[in-house]
N, C-alpha and C positions, 0 to 999 in steps of 0.2 A: 605799134604805137605811133601816132602821128605827132610830129613836133609842131608846136604852135609858134614858137619864137623864131624870128627871122632877123638877119643882120644885113644892113645896107652895105653894098660893095664899095660905094663911093665915099660916104661920110662916116661909116662905121657905127651908126646908131642902131639900136635894137628896136624892133617893132613887132606887132602882132599881125600886121597886114600881110597878105599872101602875095600880092602882085607887085607893089613898088613901094619905095620909101616915101613916107608922108612929108618929109622935110625937103629932100632934094629931088625926088622923083625917079631915082635910078633903080636898078635891079636889086632885089633882096635874095639872100641865100640862107639855107639852114646852117647855123653856126656850130652845130654839134658834129663831132667826128663820127665816122661810121663805126659800127660795133666791131669789136675784135673777136676773132675766132681762131684758135690754134689750128683748125682744119680748113684754113683759107684756100680755096681752089684757084683764086685769081691773083695771087701774089706775084706769080711769074709775069703776068700781063702788066700789072701796075709797075713792077720794077723795070720792065722793058720800056714802058712809056716814060718813066722818069729818066732813064738813061738816055733816051733819044730826045729829051727836051719837050715832052708832051705836056698835056694839062696837069697841073699840080706840081710842076717842076720847081724845086726850091732854088736851083741854080748854084748851090753852095758845094755840097759834098759830092764826091764821085764814088759810086758803089760798083763793086765788081759782081758779075753774075756768080751764082752759087758754085758752079763747077770750076771757075777760073780764079779762085781766091789765092793770092800769092802770100807766102809766109816767110 
């Protein structure tokens, strides 16, 4: 399914344009989260990117890798 709605990165407005925001002219992205699957093959890579400060890093919480959980 193709998502039609986009959200401006700069001003936060929603639009149906695919290329840029009609108000401020900056980049637009799909505002919907990715689909969840319990059989996610790439969770290890996303967790590694998040811990190293990669794209999508929230900067708040620190997560431990699965094998090193301290109790």
